N, C-alpha and C positions, 0 to 999 in steps of 0.2 A: 504494499499500500504506500503510495506517494504521501508524504506529509511536507506541504510546502509551507513556508513561514515567512510571514511579514515582519521584518524587524523594524521597530520605530526607534529612531533615535531622539529620545526625549531630551538629553542634556545638551545636544546640539542646537535646539531650537530651530529645526529646520521643518519645511513642510514636505520633505522628501522620505520615502519609506523605501527600505530595502528589500527587494523580494528575493529570497532565497530558495531555491527549487532543489529538493532533496528527497533521498529515501526517507522512510519512516523516522530514522534516528540520526538523519544528517550524514549519511554515508556518501552522497554525492552533492557537491555544491557548485552553484552557477548564481551570479547577481545581476539583477535587473534594477536600474534606479529609475524612479518615476514619481511624480507627485502623486501624494497620498489620495487627493480627490480623484484623479484618473484611475489609480489602482482599485478604489473602491467602487468602480463601475461594473465590475465582473462578479458574479456570485462566488466562483472559487477564490477570491481574494479574502473573502469573510471567513473561509477556512483556514486560509493563511494566516490571517492576523489572529485568529484564535490560538492556532499552533505557536504562535509567537508567545502568547500568553502563558500557555503551558510551559514552554522553554524558559521563561523567566524565573520559573521555580528552582531553576539551576544557577540562579545568579549568585554572587558573592554574598555570604550572610544569610543563604536559605540552604540548598543542598549542592554544595561544591567545596572541594579544597579542605583546608585545615580551619582557618579562624573563623568561629561562630557558626560552623556548619552545624545545621539543626540535628543531622543524623546522630550526633553525638552530645550536643549541648544538653538535652534533656536528661542524660545519664551522667555525665561527668560532674554535674552540679549535685549529685545525690550519692547514695550508698550502693550504688550499683558499680562504680568504677573507681580506681585509685591511679593517680598518675604514676607513669614508669620512670625510673631512673634511666633506662635505656633508650628513652625517647628524645625528642627535640625541645621539649618543654612547651609544646604548642597549647593554647588555651589554659595555661596553668593559672592565670589570673582567676578566671572563671571558676576553674575548680576549686579555688581557695576562698571564694566569695569576694574577690577584690572587684566588685562591679563598679564601673565608673562611666560617666557619660562621654569620656573620649576613648574608650576601649572598646572596638569594634567586636570583641567577643560576644558581648552581649546587647550592643546597640546595632550590629549589622542586620538584624532581621527586620527592624524597624523599616529602613530604606528600601531593603530587598523586597518585601512582602507589598509595600506601596508601588513599587514598580510593576509587579504582577498585576495589582488593581488597576494601575494606569493602563497597561496593554489591554485589560479585560474593558474598561471603559472605553477604549479608542475604538473597539468593534461596536459597542453599543451607540457610540455617537453617530454611526453611519447607518444604523439600523432602519432607519425610516426614510431612506433615499430612493425607496422603489425598486432596489436591484434584487432584494430576496423577499419572498412573500410566503404566506400560508405556513405550512409545517416546516419548512426549511428555515424561515425566519423565526418562528417559535423556538425551534431547536438551538438556532445560533445565539438568541438572547438567554436561552436556559443555560447553556453551557457558560456562557460569559458572566451570567449573575452566579453561578455555581463556583467558577474561579474566583471571582471578586469576593464571594462570602468566606471562601476557605481562606484566602490570604488576609483578609479583615480579622477573621476569627484567630488566626495565628498571632496577629499583633495584639489582639485584645487579651487573651490568656496571658501573654508574656508581660505586657506593660501595664494592665489594670488588675484590679482586684478580682477573683473569681466569686460569682454569687454564692457558692456554698462555702467559701473560705472563712467568710466573716458575715455577721448578721446585717451590718451596715453596708455591705458591698453595693447594693443596686444603686444607692444615690452618690456613689463616689465617681470619681473621673473615669469617664469611658475613653473612647478614642475618636478621631476624625473618621467619618464614614464617608468616603469618597464615591461619589455617584454620578460624575461627570468627567469628561477627559480635559484637564486642566494641568497639564505637565509643570506649569510655572505658577501655581497657586501658592502664594505666600500669605493667604488670608485666612487658611483653615485654622481651626481650633478645636480643642477638646470640650467642645460644648455638650455633648451628649453624656448622659450619665452611663453608667456600666449597664443598667437595665435596659436603657434606651438603645444602646450599642447592640446588645444581644437581640433585641427586636428587629433591628436592621439586618443583622446576619440572617436570621430566622426567616425573614420576609423574602430576602433573595432565595434562600434555599426552598421554600415552599413554592415559590414560582417555578425554580428549575425543577424540582420533582414533578410538578404538574405538567410541564411542557416539553421536558426533554424526551427526544425519542432515539438518539444514536446509543450504540452499546459495542463498542469495539472489543474484539475477542481478546486483545492483549492488555486491555485495562489502561491504556494510557491517556484516555480521555474521560471525562466524568459521564456516567450513564444513571438511569433512574434508581438502581440499587445503591450506587455509590452516594448519591446525593441523600437519599433515605438513610443510608448509615451515617454520613456525616451529621444529619439532623439529629440522630441518636446521640452522637458525641455532644454536640452543643448543648442539647437539652439536659444531658447528665451533668454538665458543668454549671447550667442555669439552676440546677435543683428541680427541675419539671420531670418528675419520674414516670407520670403517666404518658408524657409525650415521648420520653426516652423509649419506653416499651411499645409504644405505637409504632413509631418510625423505625425502630430496631427490628420490629417483627415484620414490617413491610420489606426491610432490606433482606433479612433472612428468607422470607418467601420467594423472593426473586434469585437470591444466591445463597442456598442452604448450606453449601459446604464450608467448613471451617479449616480446610486443607487436610486431606486424608494422612493418616500415618505414613502411609506408602509414599506420598508424594511431599511431605513436609521439608524434606532435605532438597528435593529437587527445585523448589521455588526460589530458593537461595543459591543454589550451587550449579544450576543447569541453565542452559538458554536454548534449548530445543525441545518440541513436543509442546505447542502452545497450551493445549488443555492441561497438561500435567503442570507447567511452570507458572500458569496463571490461576490454579486451582486455589480459591479462597481468598484471591486478591480483588478488591473492589476498585481502586483507583491506585495507580503507580505513576512516579515520574519517569517516563521513559529515558534511557540512557544508553548509549552503545559506543562502541570502540572508536569510531571517527570523531566524537565530540571530545574526547580526551578528558572527560569529566570524571576524575579519579576520586569520587565520592568517599570511597573507603580508607583513603590516606589519613583521615582524622583519627582512625584507630590504629592503623599500622601500614608499613610498607614492607615488601618482601626484598631482602638484601642478601644475596648470595645464599639463597635457599632458607633464610632464616628471617622470621617475622621480628621487626623492630617496632615495638609497640610505643604509642604516646600514652596510651591508658591501658590497664589490663583489668580483669575482674577482680572485685573486692573478694577475698578469701571467704568470708562468710555467705556471701551471695553465690559464688560459684558452688560451693558445697550444698546450697539449698536446692540445687537440681539433682533428683534422684538418678541412680545409675540407669534405670529403664525408661528414663525421659529423653525421647528423641531430639529434644532442643539442645540438650548438653553437648551432644557430638556435632550438631549442626552450627551452634553459636560459638563454641570455644574449640580452641587448640591449644594443648598444653606442650610447650616445647622450648628447647634453648633458644637464648640469644645471648651472644657475648658470654658464654659459660654459665649462663644464670637461667633458671627455669621460671617461666612465666604463664599464667593462663591467659592467652591472648584471645582476644575477640576478633573471630574470623568470619564472621556472619556476612561481612560485605568484601572478603578478601578476593573474590571473583566466581564468575559463574561459566567458566570454560573459555571465557576470552581473555582480554588483558587483565592485570591484576588492579584489582579495587575499583573496576568501572562496572556497576551493576546497576539495575534499575532501582529506584527508591519506592518502597511500598509504603505509600501515604495512608493507605485506608485498607485494613483487612477485615474479612467477615468475622475473624476471631474476636476482634476489638468490640465489634457491634454485640456479638453474644454476650460478652463480659459486660457490656453497658447494660443490656436488657436484664441479665442476672442480678447485676447490684441493683439497679433499679426496681426490680421484682420484689427482691429481697426488702428493700426500704419502703415498699409499698404494701408490705405484709403477705406477700404472696411467696413463701418460703419454697412451696412445692415446684413452682416454675423455675425459681432461682437454681434449686439442686438439680433439677432435670437438664438445665443448660449446662450447669458446671460439669456434669457428669459427661454430656454430649461431647463437650471439649477434651476433657480428660482422656476420654475413650481414644481420641484420635493423638494423643501426645505420649501415652505410657503403654509399653508393651505388657501384656498379662495384667491388664487393668481390672481392678475390682471396684465396682462402682461405689462411692462414698454415701455417708448417710449423716452428714453434718446438719445440724439445727442450731438455730438461735445465733449468738455472736459467733460460734465456731463456723458457721456457714458463711456469714460475711467475711470472717478472716480467711477462710478457704478461697473464697472469689476474689479477694484482693491480692492474695499470694499468687494465684493463678494469672491473674493481671500482671503482676509484677515479673513473673517467668515468661509469659507469652509475649509481652511486649517490650521486653528487655532490648534496649539499644535502638527502639523506634520512636524516641523522643516523646515517651509518656510519663516515665517515672518522677520528674520534676513537676510535672503539671498534675499527676495524681495526688502527691503529697501536698502540693499547693491547694487544689480544691477541697481536700479532706482536713485542711487546717493542721496539718501534722508538721512536726519538726524533721531536719535531717539528723541523722544519728549514726554516723559510720562507725564500723567495727573495730578501729584501732589496730587493725591487722597492716602489714606491710604489703609490698606490691610484688614480692616472689611467691611463687606458686603455693608453698607451704605456710604462708602467712608471715614470714619473717621478711626483713628488708626495710625499705624507706615507707613511713606511714604518712597519710595525708596531713598537711600542715594543720588544716582546719577540720576538727572532727565533728562539729554541731552547728546547725543554723536554726535557731528558735523560730517556732511556728508564727510568732508575731513580729518578726524582723521585716523591717521596710525593704530587705533586699528581694524579697519574693516578687516585687514589681520592678522589673529591670528598668534601667534609666534611659530616657529617651536621648537620642545622640545629641551632643551639645551643638553641633553644626545646624541641625534641625531647628533648635531653639533660637540659634543665634539668627538664622535666616527668617525666622517667623516667630517673635516673640508672643504671638497669640497661642502657641503649643505650650500647654502647661507642663513643666518639669515635674517628675514625679518626687515626693517628700524626700528630703535629706541627701539629693543628689546635687 
């Protein structure tokens, strides 16, 4: 399938777009420059521009390279990872909770996500020019609004208080919700509350869920199931458990597989057999060798046959994976580097092609199931919660015996399974944050047996201001209407 991309030069302040014709993952490139008004007189240009918005998820600060890579940020700031003495000290400040408005480790997402939003809004700005009509127009608008909502939500949960985090959250500062294409907008402000910001995200997603029709087999674009699944995530953070269940079940109805036990390793380690490698994936950021987007380098690099890791598994966390858990051998490799044994994270080491170049699984059915299980428990439906939990565990453990947990033990089991399942998928930090919990590291070192260098900072209190990341100082300086978070 061809994936043609319109790249918009926002920083250059031009009215020129670059049309890039290529295979699905940019493996053939040829450029044509023309005025954007001319480009958007052809129906195919709308798809090209949408694909440019998807590609923007691979911008610096989102899913690429080392610094601020969201593939690792949600784990290196928690009790899942510990910085390795053998690495290059990348993202060390963030790991030590040394967040500041001039450090892109925690500020990079802000600009990167708004760049995605701007590209989605570019598509929407031409939607009523008469070039596309009917269901094609509806689908284009649905995809663009789903992309816009996803990026806004990533900003919202990182830089604002989460509704379930504290009772006062809904009236605190939300985010600027950009709904028009204004690349030079210096008048935006955080005038929306958290509650109003969630309403904006949800409204975009509800529109997308109603109108979207496309459903790519490789899951590189939003589909109805993916939008339903994302709604379940947003509603869980909002504390609206009835709608978490409603939209989560709709997603599971369209995409019921949580990835089978037989296919689990394949979705991370293989690149052939589409049905197998997309099993249980709702939406992923496509990524292929010609792009040279080595997303996995944030974890480690392969040097002379050895993994040099930036971060390794926390000793206690590594040992919380049972021997019969398929995720243990998929996520980790225990091996020497420079004569020291480490528990390396090799979930993103490669899938049969070049090292560290893999798709980013933005949303999986397993997460949606866990959303529904947790929301069902919190709604008093323990039977459904346990059934769903056992459904997932059946596909992760060999020789599995169904669990019988009840009460708080059931909630603990759901949250434990969430931590294991979504390890290194940008979830742990936000789960702790939305639950109003502290970070408490194990006190163990970076070597595989728990010895070695320990994390400099072992705890982060649940009431710390650091749970809300700093707005980039250059954004505040360029536009004083953007309110900085407290104490930065």
